[in-house]
Structures are given as C-alpha cells and as structure tokens.
N, C-alpha and C positions, 0 to 999 in steps of 0.2 A: 461432417468429419468428427471424429472422436477426439476429445481433448484428454490428455493424460497429464496428471500433476506428479512431478517428481522433485527431489531435492536439487537445489541450485548447485552447479559444479563450476569450477574455474573455466572450463571449456565453453560455458554459456555466456561468458562476459561480453564477447563481441556482438552476439545476437541481442543481448540486453541493451548494449550501447546503441544499436541500430533502432531498436524500439523507441528509446528515449529521443533520438534525433528525429524520429517521425512524428513527434508530438511537440511541436515548437511552442504552442501556447502554454502547456503545462511545464515545459522544461526550457523556457526562454532564456534563462540566465546561465552563462557559462559555469558559474560556481556551482549551481545546482546539478548541471550535467556532470561536472567533475566529481561531485559528492556521490551521485548515483553510480558513476563508473567505479569509484573506490568501493562502494558498498557491495556491488555484485562480485567484487574480487576478494572481499574480506569478511563479509557478514554471512550469517546463515540465511537461507531463503528457499523459495520454491520457484519452479518454472512450470508454465503450461506449454505443452508440446502437442502439435498437430502434424502428423506425417513427418516426424523427426525435425520439425521446424519449431523453434522457440517463438511463441506468439504472445507470451506474457510472463511477468515475474513479480515477485515481491521479496523484499529483504526485511529482516527483523533483528532486533536486539533484545535479549532478556535482561532488562535493567535491574529487576529485583526477582526474588525467588517465586513470587506469586503472579508476576505480570511480565508482559512483553510488549514491545512497541514495533509497529510496522514503520520502517524507516523510508522505504521507497516501494512504489508499486506502479506498474504500467502494463498496458495491453496494447498491442500493435494497433495503429489507427484503423486499419481495415478489418480488424477482428473485435473492435469494441461493440458492446451491446449484444454479445452472443453467449453470455454466461461464463466467460473465461475468468473475469474478475471474481465473480461469485464462487466459482470452483476453487480459485486460489485462496480466498478468505475462508471458505468452508474447510479445505484441507489443512490450512494453517491453524484454524480454531481447534480442529480435532487433534492435531499433533500436539499443540500446546496444552490442551486439557488433559491428554494422556500423560503428559510430563508433569502434571500437577499445577500448572498455571491456572489462575482463576480470572484473569483480566487481560484483555487485549486492547491496546490504545493506538491511536494514530493522530498526527497533527495535520491539519489542512488549513486553508484560508477561512477565516471566520465570516459568518453572515453579517457581522457587525463591522467588517473592514470598510473603511471609508472610500476605498477605491471603486471604480466602475468595473463591472464584470461583463464580458460578452454573454450572449444567451446560453451558450454551452460552456460556461466557465465553471467556477467552483461550486455553483449551485448544484450542478449535476454530480460533482464529486461528493459533496455532502449528502445528497439524496442517495447515491449509491451506497455509501457507508451506512446510512440510516436503514436502508433496505436489508443490510447484512446484520442488523441488530445493534449497531453503534448508536449512542446518544451523545448530543452535545454536552460537554461537561464544564468547560471553563475557557474563557478567552485568555490568551497569553500575549499581551500587547508588546512585550519587550523581547520576545523570543526571536523574531526576525527583523531585519532592517526595513524591508519594503512593505510588508503586509502584517496584519494582525492574525496571529495563529489561533486556532481553536483546538482544544484537546477533545477528542471523541473517544468514548470508551464502550467496550462490549464485554459483558460478563460471559465467562466461558462455562458456567453451569456446573462447576465442581466445588467441593469444599463444604464447610459447615453450613447448615441451614438450606441446602439446595437439594 
C-alpha cells in the first residue's frame, strides 16, 4: 500500500484518538491521552494515510523562529515498522526547512531514566529518532512527574554554514 502524507485536519482527530488508544504502553496515562487528543485538535501536524485511512500522525509547535518541536507522534500498532514514522518525520523536516526552520526537537524518555523498560519500550523510540537524524541533547529531569525526559535534536540543514 502507498502511504500519502498530508496536513492534519480537524476531521482526522477521531482517527488519531483511535491510534493512541491502540498503543497502551506508550499512552498509558489518561493525562497523556487527553493531551494528545487536544493537540490533534489544535496544533499543526501531518497524517499518514493509506487507502483513505489515517494510520499515523505527528503534531508540532514552532516554539521559536528557527526551531519546532514534535509534541505527539504515533503510528497504528499494526502499521509500525513499515516506514510510516520515517515518512512523517521526512515530510515534516522538509516542510519546516522550507519555512526557514533549522532545528527539529522532540522529548522522549531518557536512557538515564531509573525506571524499568520493557524490551520494546522507549529504547526503540529513541533508536527510531536516532535513525531519523536526531541526537540525544540533554536530560530534563524536572520536565515530567513520572519519568526523566530527554531532549533529542535534529538539524534541518538550512541556514548559515550549511
């Protein structure tokens, strides 16, 4: 099947909610599910569509003129590891670079978090982002209540010296 990436629209919100509900490990907290639901209804983003079905999404916020932050990202559980996340990050990176942004960041659970992780836990999330060009930048131990957040950053290849 061919995946098409397009801008997130309000009509996509219910499909994005369903994706989130299908990933209970990564979206186990009600507060996180609520925040993701609010983001797909209010923030900019992209969706991955196969045969008119939304199978993945990402939302982002442009916090500063030269950078943006991925706030939420998910791919349907049965469509993970099929290049959909890579396509979303690639399309978002291109869109942001065209608009003059030079840096894309994301927060995820730090490898230094003292909690135990299952085999397919946040190690695979960090590895995914690393494969997309992100690097670990800084632990943010006071960002979240339950885990240590890590800031990962990806240069977008535009601007002086590039």
